[in-house]
C-alpha positions in Angstrom: -72.6 13.3 2.0 -72.9 9.7 3.7 -72.1 7.2 1.3 -75.3 4.7 1.0 -73.5 2.1 -0.9 -72.1 -0.7 1.5 -74.6 0.4 4.4 -76.9 -2.7 5.7 -80.1 -0.7 4.2 -83.4 -2.3 4.8 -85.0 -4.1 1.7 -86.7 -1.2 -0.2 -89.3 -4.0 -1.2 -89.5 -5.5 2.2 -92.6 -4.3 3.3 -94.4 -5.0 0.1 -93.3 -8.7 0.5 -94.3 -9.0 4.2 -97.7 -7.4 3.7 -98.4 -9.2 0.6 -98.7 -6.5 -1.7 -96.0 -7.6 -3.8 -97.4 -8.9 -7.1 -96.2 -12.1 -8.5 -96.8 -13.8 -11.8 -99.9 -15.8 -10.7 -101.1 -13.1 -8.8 -102.2 -11.0 -11.8 -106.2 -11.4 -12.7 -107.2 -10.3 -16.5 -110.8 -9.9 -17.1 -112.5 -13.2 -17.9 -109.1 -15.2 -16.7 -109.1 -18.8 -16.6 -107.1 -21.6 -15.1 -104.8 -24.1 -16.9 -103.7 -27.3 -15.4 -101.1 -29.5 -17.0 -101.4 -33.2 -17.4 -98.2 -35.1 -17.3 -97.0 -38.3 -18.9 -96.5 -41.4 -16.7 -94.3 -43.2 -18.9 -90.6 -42.2 -19.3 -90.2 -43.1 -23.3 -92.6 -44.0 -26.1 -95.8 -42.4 -27.4 -99.7 -42.0 -26.6 -101.5 -44.3 -28.6 -104.5 -42.9 -27.4 -105.1 -39.6 -25.9 -108.9 -39.6 -24.3 -110.3 -36.2 -23.4 -114.0 -36.8 -23.5 -114.8 -37.1 -20.2 -112.8 -34.5 -18.8 -114.1 -32.0 -21.5 -117.6 -32.9 -20.4 -116.6 -32.0 -16.5 -118.3 -28.9 -15.1 -116.7 -25.6 -16.0 -114.1 -27.1 -18.6 -113.7 -24.8 -21.6 -111.2 -26.8 -23.7 -108.4 -29.0 -23.5 -104.8 -28.1 -25.2 -103.1 -31.1 -26.7 -101.0 -32.2 -29.5 -104.1 -32.5 -31.5 -105.3 -28.9 -31.7 -101.9 -27.1 -30.8 -100.9 -24.0 -32.6 -97.6 -24.5 -34.4 -94.5 -23.8 -32.6 -90.8 -22.7 -33.9 -87.5 -24.0 -32.9 -85.7 -21.3 -31.0 -82.2 -20.4 -32.3 -79.3 -19.9 -30.6 -78.5 -20.8 -26.9 -77.1 -18.2 -24.7 -79.4 -17.7 -21.8 -79.1 -14.1 -21.9 -81.1 -14.1 -25.0 -83.2 -16.8 -23.8 -82.5 -20.3 -23.5 -85.4 -22.8 -23.9 -84.6 -26.2 -21.6 -85.7 -28.4 -24.2 -84.8 -27.3 -27.5 -85.7 -30.8 -29.2 -88.9 -30.9 -27.8 -91.3 -28.0 -28.0 -94.4 -28.5 -25.9 -97.5 -30.4 -27.2 -96.1 -30.7 -31.0 -96.3 -34.6 -31.3 -97.5 -37.8 -29.3 -93.9 -38.8 -28.4 -92.6 -39.1 -24.7 -89.1 -38.4 -23.8 -89.5 -38.8 -19.6 -91.6 -39.5 -17.0 -94.0 -36.1 -16.0 -93.5 -34.5 -19.5 -96.8 -32.3 -20.5 -99.2 -34.0 -22.6 -102.2 -31.8 -22.1 -103.3 -28.6 -20.5 -107.1 -28.5 -19.1 -108.6 -25.1 -19.2 -111.3 -24.4 -16.8 -113.3 -21.5 -15.3 -111.7 -22.3 -11.8 -108.5 -23.9 -11.0 -110.4 -26.7 -8.9 -112.5 -27.4 -12.0 -109.5 -27.6 -14.2 -107.5 -29.9 -11.7 -110.4 -32.3 -10.9 -110.9 -32.6 -15.0 -106.9 -33.1 -15.7 -107.4 -35.9 -13.5 -109.9 -37.6 -16.0 -107.7 -37.5 -19.2 -107.2 -41.2 -20.1 -103.9 -42.0 -21.9 -103.1 -45.4 -23.3 -99.2 -45.5 -24.4 -96.9 -47.7 -26.6 -94.0 -48.0 -24.2 -90.2 -48.1 -25.3 -87.5 -49.1 -23.6 -86.2 -46.3 -21.3 -82.4 -45.1 -20.6 -83.0 -44.7 -16.6 -79.6 -45.2 -14.8 -76.6 -43.1 -15.2 -74.6 -45.7 -13.5 -75.6 -48.8 -15.9 -75.2 -46.9 -18.9 -71.7 -45.3 -18.4 -70.5 -47.2 -21.6 -72.9 -44.8 -23.3 -70.7 -41.6 -22.4 -69.8 -39.2 -25.0 -67.8 -35.9 -25.1 -70.0 -32.9 -25.7 -68.8 -30.4 -28.5 -69.2 -27.4 -25.9 -70.5 -26.5 -22.8 -73.0 -23.8 -22.1 -72.3 -20.5 -23.8 -69.9 -22.2 -26.2 -66.7 -22.9 -23.8 -64.8 -25.9 -24.3 -65.7 -28.9 -21.7 -62.3 -30.1 -21.5 -58.9 -28.1 -20.7 -55.4 -29.5 -20.4 -51.8 -28.0 -19.5 -49.0 -29.9 -19.3 -48.7 -33.9 -19.0 -51.0 -34.7 -15.9 -50.8 -38.7 -16.7 -47.1 -38.6 -16.8 -46.7 -36.5 -13.7 -49.3 -38.7 -11.7 -46.9 -41.4 -12.3 -44.1 -39.8 -11.1 -45.5 -38.2 -8.1 -44.3 -39.4 -4.5 -47.8 -39.0 -3.1 -51.0 -39.8 -4.7 -54.7 -39.8 -4.3 -57.0 -41.3 -6.8 -60.8 -41.2 -5.3 -64.3 -41.0 -7.0 -67.1 -38.6 -5.7 -70.7 -38.8 -6.5 -73.5 -36.1 -5.9 -77.0 -37.0 -6.8 -79.9 -35.1 -8.9 -80.9 -31.7 -6.8 -83.7 -29.7 -7.4 -84.0 -26.1 -6.9 -87.3 -25.9 -5.2 -88.0 -22.2 -5.0 -90.6 -21.2 -2.7 -92.7 -19.9 -5.8 -93.2 -22.5 -8.5 -93.1 -21.8 -12.1 -96.1 -19.7 -13.3 -97.3 -17.8 -16.3 -100.3 -15.7 -16.8 -101.2 -15.0 -20.5 -103.6 -12.5 -22.6 -103.9 -11.8 -25.8 -105.0 -8.3 -26.9 -105.8 -8.9 -30.7 -102.5 -10.0 -32.0 -100.4 -8.5 -29.3 -99.4 -10.7 -26.4 -99.2 -9.6 -22.7 -97.7 -12.3 -20.0 -96.6 -12.4 -16.6 -94.0 -14.9 -15.8 -91.7 -15.8 -13.2 -88.1 -15.4 -14.8 -84.5 -15.0 -14.3 -84.5 -13.4 -17.9 -87.4 -10.6 -18.6 -85.6 -10.0 -21.9 -84.8 -13.5 -22.6 -88.4 -15.0 -22.0 -89.6 -12.3 -24.3 -87.5 -13.0 -26.9 -88.2 -16.8 -26.7 -92.1 -15.8 -26.8 -91.4 -14.1 -30.0 -89.4 -16.5 -31.8 -91.4 -19.6 -30.7 -94.7 -18.6 -31.3 -93.8 -16.6 -34.3 -95.0 -13.4 -32.8 -93.2 -9.9 -33.8 -91.0 -9.0 -30.7 -92.9 -5.5 -30.3 -95.8 -7.0 -29.7 -94.7 -9.1 -26.9 -94.8 -7.5 -23.5 -93.6 -9.5 -20.1 -93.5 -8.6 -16.8 -91.9 -10.1 -14.0 -91.7 -7.3 -10.9 -91.3 -10.0 -8.3 -89.7 -13.6 -8.4 -90.0 -16.0 -5.6 -86.5 -17.6 -5.8 -85.5 -19.2 -8.9 -81.7 -20.5 -8.2 -81.2 -21.2 -12.0 -84.3 -23.2 -12.9 -85.9 -19.7 -14.0 -82.8 -19.1 -15.9 -83.8 -21.3 -18.4 -87.7 -21.2 -19.9 -89.9 -24.4 -19.5 -93.0 -25.4 -21.3 -95.4 -23.3 -18.9 -94.1 -20.1 -20.7 -95.5 -21.1 -24.1 -98.3 -23.0 -22.9 -100.5 -20.1 -21.1 -100.6 -18.4 -24.3 -101.3 -21.2 -26.4 -103.7 -22.0 -24.4 -105.0 -18.3 -24.0 -105.3 -18.5 -27.7 -107.0 -21.7 -28.1 -109.9 -20.1 -25.5 -109.7 -16.8 -26.8 -109.4 -16.0 -22.8 -106.4 -14.9 -20.5 -104.9 -18.2 -18.7 -103.2 -18.7 -15.7 -100.7 -21.6 -15.3 -98.8 -22.7 -12.4 -96.8 -25.5 -12.1 -97.3 -28.1 -9.1 -94.7 -28.8 -6.6 -94.5 -32.3 -8.1 -94.4 -31.2 -11.8 -91.7 -28.8 -10.9 -89.5 -31.9 -10.1 -89.7 -32.9 -13.5 -90.5 -30.3 -16.3 -88.7 -27.3 -14.9 -84.9 -28.2 -14.4 -82.9 -29.6 -11.7 -78.8 -30.1 -10.9 -77.4 -33.2 -12.7 -76.1 -36.3 -10.9 -72.3 -36.6 -11.3 -69.6 -39.1 -11.0 -66.1 -37.5 -10.5 -62.8 -39.0 -10.5 -59.9 -37.0 -8.9 -56.3 -37.8 -9.1 -53.9 -35.7 -7.3 -50.1 -36.3 -7.5 -47.6 -34.3 -4.8 -44.2 -34.5 -3.8 -43.4 -35.3 -0.3 -43.6 -31.9 0.8 -47.4 -31.4 -0.4 -46.6 -29.5 -3.8 -48.9 -30.4 -6.6 -47.2 -31.8 -9.4 -50.3 -33.2 -11.1 -54.2 -32.6 -11.1 -56.5 -34.7 -13.0 -60.6 -34.4 -12.8 -62.8 -36.6 -14.7 -66.5 -35.9 -14.8 -69.5 -37.7 -15.9 -72.9 -36.6 -15.8 -76.2 -36.8 -17.5 -78.4 -35.0 -19.8 -81.7 -35.4 -21.4 -82.6 -36.9 -24.8 -84.4 -33.5 -25.6 -81.4 -30.8 -25.0 -77.8 -31.1 -24.0 -76.7 -29.8 -20.8 -73.2 -30.3 -19.4 -72.5 -29.7 -15.7 -68.6 -28.5 -15.8 -67.6 -29.9 -12.5 -64.0 -29.5 -13.3 -64.3 -26.1 -14.5 -62.7 -24.3 -11.2 -60.2 -27.3 -10.7 -58.6 -25.8 -14.0 -57.4 -22.5 -12.0 -57.9 -23.0 -8.2 -54.5 -24.6 -7.2 -51.1 -24.1 -8.6 -50.1 -27.1 -11.0 -48.1 -27.3 -14.2 -49.7 -30.4 -15.1 -53.7 -30.2 -15.2 -56.1 -32.0 -17.2 -60.3 -31.8 -17.0 -62.5 -33.6 -19.1 -66.3 -33.8 -19.1 -68.6 -36.4 -20.6 -72.4 -36.9 -20.4 -74.9 -39.8 -20.9 -78.4 -39.0 -22.2 -81.1 -40.4 -20.1 -85.0 -40.5 -20.3 -85.3 -37.6 -17.9 -86.2 -33.8 -18.0 -83.3 -31.8 -18.9 -80.7 -30.6 -16.4 -80.1 -27.0 -16.1 -77.9 -24.3 -14.0 -78.7 -24.7 -10.4 -77.0 -22.0 -8.1 -73.2 -22.1 -8.7 -73.5 -24.6 -11.7 -70.1 -26.7 -12.0 -68.2 -25.2 -9.2 -71.0 -26.7 -6.6 -70.5 -30.4 -7.5 -67.2 -29.8 -8.7 -65.7 -28.1 -5.2 -67.0 -31.2 -3.5 -64.7 -33.5 -5.5 -61.6 -31.3 -5.6 -61.9 -29.9 -1.9 -62.6 -33.6 -0.5 -59.5 -34.8 -2.4 -57.5 -31.9 -1.4 -58.4 -32.8 2.0 -57.8 -36.3 1.7 -54.0 -35.5 0.4 -53.8 -33.4 3.3 -54.0 -36.0 6.1 -51.8 -38.5 3.7 -49.2 -36.1 4.0 -49.9 -35.4 7.6 -50.5 -31.8 6.8 -52.6 -29.1 8.1 -55.6 -28.8 5.0 -55.0 -24.7 5.2 -51.1 -25.0 4.7 -51.5 -27.4 1.8 -53.7 -25.0 0.0 -51.3 -22.3 0.9 -48.5 -24.0 -0.4 -50.5 -24.4 -3.8 -52.0 -21.1 -3.8 -52.3 -20.1 -7.6 -51.3 -16.3 -7.8 -52.3 -16.6 -11.4 -54.9 -17.8 -13.5 -52.7 -20.6 -15.1 -55.3 -22.0 -17.6 -55.7 -18.8 -19.2 -52.3 -17.5 -18.1 -53.3 -14.3 -16.9 -53.3 -12.4 -13.9 -56.5 -12.1 -11.7 -58.2 -8.7 -11.5 -58.2 -9.2 -7.5 -57.6 -12.1 -5.4 -57.5 -11.9 -1.4 -57.9 -15.4 -0.7 -55.0 -16.0 1.6 -56.6 -13.1 3.9 -59.8 -15.2 3.6 -58.1 -18.3 5.1 -56.3 -16.3 7.8 -59.6 -14.7 8.9 -61.5 -17.9 8.6 -59.4 -20.0 10.6 -59.3 -17.6 13.5 -62.9 -17.0 13.5 -63.6 -20.9 13.9 -60.8 -21.7 16.4 -58.9 -23.9 14.0 -56.1 -24.1 16.3 -58.4 -26.1 18.6 -58.9 -28.7 15.6 -57.1 -32.1 16.5 -55.6 -33.3 13.2 -56.3 -36.9 14.5 -59.9 -37.8 13.5 -62.1 -39.4 15.7 -60.4 -38.0 18.7 -62.8 -35.2 20.2 -66.0 -36.1 22.1 -68.3 -34.0 24.0 -70.9 -36.0 25.3 -72.4 -38.4 23.1 -71.0 -36.0 20.2 -67.9 -36.4 18.0 -66.7 -33.0 17.3 -64.9 -32.2 13.8 -63.4 -29.4 12.0 -63.0 -29.1 8.0 -62.7 -26.5 5.7 -62.4 -25.6 1.6 -61.8 -23.1 -0.9 -64.8 -21.1 -2.3 -64.5 -19.9 -5.7 -66.8 -18.6 -8.5 -66.1 -16.8 -11.8 -67.1 -13.1 -11.7 -69.1 -12.4 -15.0 -70.6 -9.2 -16.4 -72.3 -8.5 -19.6 -73.8 -5.4 -21.5 -77.0 -3.5 -20.1 -78.8 -0.4 -20.3 -80.4 2.2 -18.0 -82.3 5.1 -17.8 -82.2 7.7 -15.1 -85.1 10.5 -15.0 -85.3 13.2 -12.3 -88.7 15.0 -11.8 -89.7 18.4 -10.6 -91.1 17.2 -7.1 -87.4 16.1 -6.3 -87.5 12.5 -6.5 -85.8 10.4 -9.4 -86.8 6.8 -11.5 -84.7 4.3 -12.6 -85.6 2.0 -15.1 -83.8 -1.5 -16.5 -85.0 -4.7 -17.9 -83.2 -6.6 -15.6 -85.1 -8.5 -12.6 -84.9 -9.0 -8.9 -85.2 -12.5 -8.2 -85.5 -12.2 -4.5 -81.8 -11.3 -3.6 -82.3 -7.5 -2.9 -81.2 -6.2 -6.5 -84.2 -3.5 -6.1 -82.7 -2.2 -3.0 -78.4 -2.3 -4.0 -79.7 -0.7 -7.5 -81.7 2.0 -5.2 -78.7 3.0 -2.9 -76.1 3.2 -6.1 -78.4 5.5 -7.6 -79.2 7.4 -4.8 -75.4 7.8 -4.3 -74.9 8.9 -8.0 -77.9 11.2 -7.9 -77.1 12.9 -4.6 -80.9 12.1 -3.4 -82.0 10.4 -0.4 -82.9 6.8 -0.7 -86.6 7.7 0.1 -86.4 10.0 -3.2 -85.2 7.2 -5.6 -87.8 4.8 -7.1 -86.0 1.8 -8.8 -88.3 -0.2 -11.6 -87.2 -3.4 -12.9 -88.8 -6.6 -14.0 -90.7 -5.0 -17.2 -89.5 -5.9 -20.9 -90.4 -2.2 -21.9 -87.7 -1.1 -20.0 -84.2 -0.7 -21.6 -82.6 -4.2 -21.6 -80.4 -5.2 -18.7 -78.8 -8.6 -17.8 -80.4 -11.8 -17.2 -79.8 -13.3 -13.1 -77.4 -15.9 -14.2 -73.7 -16.3 -13.6 -74.1 -13.8 -10.3 -73.8 -11.0 -13.0 -76.6 -8.6 -12.4 -74.9 -6.4 -10.0 -71.6 -6.2 -12.1 -73.6 -5.6 -15.2 -76.6 -3.5 -14.1 -74.9 -1.8 -11.4 -72.5 0.3 -13.8 -75.5 1.0 -16.3 -77.4 2.6 -13.5 -74.9 4.7 -11.9 -73.8 5.8 -15.6 -77.5 6.8 -16.2 -77.6 8.7 -12.8 -74.4 10.4 -13.5 -75.4 11.4 -17.0 -78.7 12.9 -15.6 -77.0 14.7 -12.8 -74.6 15.9 -15.2 -77.3 17.5 -17.5 -78.3 19.3 -14.4 -75.4 20.8 -13.3 -74.7 21.9 -17.0 -78.2 23.4 -17.3 -77.7 25.3 -14.0 -73.9 26.6 -14.6 -74.9 27.9 -18.0 -77.8 29.7 -16.6 -77.3 33.5 -15.8 -80.1 33.3 -13.1 -78.5 30.5 -11.4 -75.9 31.0 -8.4 -74.2 28.1 -10.2 -73.4 30.2 -13.3 -70.2 30.2 -14.6 -68.8 27.3 -12.6 -67.3 24.4 -14.1 -68.9 21.2 -13.7 -66.4 19.3 -11.5 -66.9 22.1 -9.2 -70.5 21.6 -8.3 -71.4 18.8 -5.7 -74.7 17.2 -4.8 -76.2 16.4 -1.8 -80.2 15.5 -0.4 -81.0 16.9 -4.1 -79.2 20.0 -3.9 -76.6 21.8 -6.2 -74.0 23.8 -4.4 -70.4 24.8 -5.2 -67.7 22.9 -3.5 -66.2 24.7 -0.6 -69.2 27.2 -1.0 -72.4 25.3 0.4 -74.5 28.3 0.6 -74.2 28.7 -2.9 -76.4 26.6 -4.5 -80.0 25.5 -5.6 -82.1 22.3 -5.9 -83.1 19.7 -8.7 -86.5 21.3 -8.3 -85.7 24.9 -8.6 -83.5 24.1 -12.0 -86.4 22.1 -13.5 -89.2 24.4 -12.6 -87.1 27.8 -13.7 -86.5 25.8 -17.0 -90.3 24.7 -17.5 -89.0 21.1 -17.6 -91.3 18.2 -16.7 -88.2 16.1 -16.2 -84.8 15.4 -17.1 -83.4 12.0 -18.2 -80.5 10.1 -19.5 -80.0 7.1 -21.0 -76.8 4.6 -20.5 -75.6 1.6 -22.2 -72.3 -0.2 -20.6 -71.3 -2.3 -23.4 -68.9 -4.3 -21.6 -69.0 -8.2 -21.8 -67.1 -11.4 -22.5 -69.7 -12.2 -25.1 -70.6 -9.8 -28.0 -73.6 -7.5 -27.4 -75.5 -4.3 -28.8 -76.9 -1.5 -27.3 -77.7 2.2 -27.5 -77.7 4.9 -25.4 -75.8 8.4 -24.5 -71.8 8.0 -24.2 -71.6 9.8 -20.7 -68.2 10.0 -19.3 -68.7 7.6 -16.8 -69.6 5.0 -19.5 -66.7 6.2 -21.5 -64.3 5.7 -18.6 -65.9 2.3 -17.9 -65.6 1.1 -21.4 -62.0 2.2 -22.0 -60.6 -0.4 -19.5 -59.3 -3.1 -21.5 -60.4 -6.3 -19.3 -59.1 -9.0 -21.7 -55.8 -8.8 -19.8 -57.4 -10.3 -16.5 -59.1 -12.9 -15.5 -62.3 -12.3 -13.2 -63.2 -14.5 -10.3 -64.2 -14.3 -6.7 -62.9 -16.2 -3.9 -63.3 -17.4 -0.3 -62.9 -19.7 2.5 -65.4 -22.0 4.5 -64.7 -23.4 7.8 -66.9 -25.8 9.7 -67.7 -27.2 12.8 -70.0 -30.3 13.2 -71.2 -32.4 16.0 -72.1 -36.5 14.9 -73.9 -38.4 17.0 -71.6 -41.5 17.3 -74.7 -44.4 18.2 -77.2 -42.8 15.6 -74.8 -40.9 12.9 -77.1 -38.0 12.8 -74.9 -34.8 11.8 -75.4 -31.2 12.9 -73.6 -28.3 11.6 -72.7 -26.4 14.6 -70.9 -23.3 13.2 -70.1 -22.1 9.8 -67.4 -19.3 9.2 -67.5 -17.9 5.4 -65.2 -15.6 4.7 -65.7 -13.9 1.2 -63.7 -11.8 -1.3 -66.3 -10.8 -3.6 -65.0 -7.6 -4.2 -66.9 -4.4 -3.1 -70.0 -5.2 -0.8 -72.9 -3.3 -2.1 -75.3 -3.6 1.1 -73.8 -5.8 4.2 -77.4 -7.0 5.1 -78.2 -8.2 1.7 -74.8 -9.7 1.2 -74.6 -11.7 4.4 -78.2 -12.7 3.4 -77.1 -14.3 0.2 -74.0 -15.8 1.6 -76.0 -17.7 4.1 -78.5 -18.5 1.8 -76.1 -20.4 -0.2 -74.9 -22.2 2.8 -78.2 -23.6 3.5 -78.0 -24.9 -0.1 -74.8 -26.7 0.7 -75.8 -27.9 3.8 -78.8 -29.7 1.8 -76.5 -30.9 -0.6 -74.0 -32.5 2.4 -76.4 -34.1 4.4 -80.2 -34.7 3.2 -81.1 -33.3 -0.2 -81.5 -35.9 -3.0 -83.8 -36.6 -5.7 -84.3 -40.0 -6.3 -86.0 -41.8 -9.4 -87.8 -45.4 -9.8 -85.1 -47.9 -11.1 -87.8 -49.6 -13.2 -89.7 -47.0 -14.7 -87.8 -43.8 -14.2 -90.3 -41.7 -12.7 -89.2 -39.2 -9.6 -90.1 -40.8 -6.2 -89.1 -37.8 -4.2 -91.2 -35.3 -5.7 -92.6 -33.4 -3.0 -91.1 -31.2 0.0 -92.3 -34.3 2.3 -89.9 -36.6 0.7 -87.0 -34.2 -0.7 -85.7 -33.1 2.3 -84.5 -29.7 2.5 -82.9 -27.9 5.7 -85.2 -26.0 8.0 -84.7 -24.0 11.0 -83.6 -26.7 13.2 -80.6 -27.6 11.0 -79.4 -23.9 11.0 -75.9 -23.4 12.5 -74.5 -20.7 14.1 -73.4 -18.4 11.1 -70.4 -15.9 10.9 -70.0 -14.4 7.5 -67.1 -11.9 6.7 -66.2 -9.9 3.8 -62.7 -8.7 2.6 -64.6 -5.8 1.0 -61.7 -4.7 -1.1 -63.0 -3.1 -4.6 -62.2 -5.3 -7.8 -60.5 -2.1 -9.6 -60.9 -3.9 -13.3 -64.5 -5.1 -12.8 -66.2 -2.1 -13.1 -66.3 1.8 -11.5 -68.7 0.2 -8.6 -65.8 -2.7 -7.9 -68.6 -5.2 -7.1 -68.2 -9.0 -8.2 -71.4 -11.1 -8.4 -72.5 -13.1 -4.7 -75.4 -15.1 -5.4 -73.8 -18.6 -5.8 -70.1 -18.3 -4.3 -71.9 -19.2 -0.6 -72.5 -22.6 -1.6 -69.3 -23.5 -3.2 -66.9 -25.4 -1.0 -69.3 -25.5 2.0 -70.5 -29.1 0.9 -67.0 -30.5 1.0 -66.2 -28.2 4.1 -69.0 -30.2 5.9 -67.8 -33.5 4.5 -64.5 -33.0 5.8 -65.2 -31.7 9.2 -67.4 -35.0 9.4 -64.0 -37.2 8.6 -62.3 -35.5 11.3 -64.8 -35.7 13.8 -65.6 -39.7 12.9 -62.2 -41.1 10.8 -65.1 -42.1 8.3 -64.7 -40.8 4.7 -68.0 -40.5 2.7 -67.6 -39.6 -0.8 -71.1 -40.1 -2.1 -73.5 -37.1 -1.4 -75.6 -36.9 0.8 -73.7 -38.0 3.9 -76.8 -39.8 5.6 -76.8 -41.5 9.0 -76.7 -45.2 7.1 -73.4 -44.3 5.2 -71.6 -43.2 8.1 -73.2 -46.2 10.3 -72.2 -48.8 7.2 -68.4 -47.2 6.3 
C-alpha cells in the first residue's frame, strides 16, 4: 500500500482547466440570461444631484437600469467574521442612497440583452455631482490617525511586554528607521463575477468566492431571504488572494438586478472596476526601533504601524503581529493606528499583516546586522525564539534553525561578501540577502461526508472551495489513502453550499481544517464497511476485530492473511445496499463553531487534543541572489531559495507551486507593484495591467524550494499546516536586503524601482 499523501500527484482538475471545461461563475448560462454592467462614480466624495439614465434606457437591447431609486431595500449584515461571511463595505450597502464615499463606487447597473449593449448603455448614463472635500493622502492626514478597538477577528491591534521604551534608551546599538509600502492590488486572473437567478422566492447564485458558506450567509442576511432558499455554487475560482474572502457589491447587485428584470443576470467586474470596488492591500508607514547589546542580543523591539482604511468599513493591516513573536526579546511593543481615506475598503491580501510587516522588521534586522558587523543569519540565531513569548506558550512545532541552515547552503551564503557593493560580474553588481518567513497556522471547524458506492468508487462532499491552490487534488489523495482506494476511484466535490459546511479559504486554513474532516468521514465509512463484514457470517472476514482488517485497492483483508478478504463492492451487493456513507464534523477551532456529524473514533481522537497550550505557526527562511545594473538601476532576481517548515507536505508538486506563487507576489511587492492615486481627486491612476506592473516570465529567477516535511503533532491528525501565504513573507525584505548588499544603497520605500536606486 503506497501512501498517496505527499506524492507529487498531478492536479485532478488539471485536464478540465487546460481544456476549458472547468466552469467558472461567469460561464453559466441560465435560460433567458441578461447581462449587467456597473456604472462607477467619478468623484471621491459627495452625492449625486442628478442621475440621468434616460438616454441609456432608450439604447438598443436595454431592459432596465438599477439605481438607488428603484433598488430593493437591503439589510445590514451582522458580525464581521469572514468565516461567517464578511462584506467589505458594512456601512455602504450597494445602491441604497445617493452618497459617494470613493472614486469608482458603484452607482448603477445597466441590464441588457447582451454584454456589449449593456456596456455601451453604461457609457450613456449621465451624473451631476455635488462634491465634498475628500480625504485623499495618508501622508498628509497622519494627525487623523486613531487606534482601532480591534483587528479582524476581534483580536487586539496592540501588544506589549516589558518596557521597550526604557530598554531602547539603555541599548548599546540602535536602529530606528521607517519603512513604507504602497497600496497593492490582488489582480486575480478571474475578476469578481456573479450570476444570479430567482426561481420563485428561491435564489440560485454562481459566485467567485473564497467562502461558499459565508457568501450564502451574506446573501440571506442582506437580501432578507431565508438561508434554506439560497443556493450558491463556486466549483472553480480563478484566484482570489484574499480579495474574494470578503464579499463586494457584485454579490448583491446580480440578484438585485435579476429581481428587477425578473430574469437571470450575469455581472462581472472589469479589470478597472476591480481596482476600485473589490479590495486591496492597504498602504503602510512602519517605524521599527531595535535596541541590542554589543553582541547583538535584542533588548528592545518596537513596531509602530500606521495604515489607512475607508469611510465605509474598518480594516486594520496588522503589520506588527509577526514582530511580537518572531524574535526573543523581553521588551517588545507593537501598535497599530489607522486613518480613514476616501478610497475603497482594503481587505486581506495574501499574508495580510505579515507580508508588509516582514518587509519592515526583516529589513531592520538586516540593518542591525550590518551595524553590528554581524552575519544576518547569526543575528537571527542569536535572537531565536524557542517559545511564543507574547502568549507564553511553546510552539506546536518549529524547525526554523534547520531552514536557515538548508537555505544558506543552497544559496551559497558562504560566497556572500559582507561588504556591500564589492562583487561585480560585468556591468552587474551581485548581492545576497535573507529574511525569516512566518505565518500563523490556523484551523477551524469543518464537516464532510464520505460515500462508498457498489461500483467501487467513493464521493467526498464538503462545502469548502478550491480557489486554484490544489484543494481538489490533496483532498482526493487524503480520502483515497483513508479509504484504501486508488486515486481514480475517489471523486471530491467542493464548492456547493448544499454540501456539509467547510472552512473558508482565508488564513491558510483549508488544508488543516477540511483535511481532518474528510479523513474522519472516509475512515468512518471504511469503519462501517469493516463492521458490516466482520458481523456477517457469509464474509471471509467474519469474527475478526476491526483493527485486524486492512484495506487496499478497495479490498478488505485480514492483516497477515491477504488471501482472506473481499471488496467494498462485494459487501454492498451482498447486503443489497446502494451506498455506505459517513458524516464527520471536526469541531476544532480557535473560534466557537457548531456542527453536526457522527463522532467516529477519528473525530474523537482529534478533538481530545488540548490545543490551547500551544502556539501554532509556520516558519521558513528566504535566501536571495540579485543582479543590479549599476548604470541603469534595474534589478533582476537571479535565484531564490525558500526552505519551509509547514508541517506535513500533502502534495510536493502543489506545495512547491504555492510557495513559488507567494515568492512571485513578493517579487512584485519588492520591485514593481504599486497602486497610485491622483493626488487631486483621489481616483486610481494605475487601474489596469498596462499601468499596474506585475512580474512576468522574464522576471522569474531560478527557484529552489525545499520543505522540512515534519508533521505538526498537534495541529491535526494529518499534521499539515497552511501553505498558501507564507511564501510571500520575508521574501520582499530578502530582495531589498540583497539589493543593499549589491549596491550599498538602502531603499526603505517599496517598491525598489530604478529611480530610487539611482537617486540614493
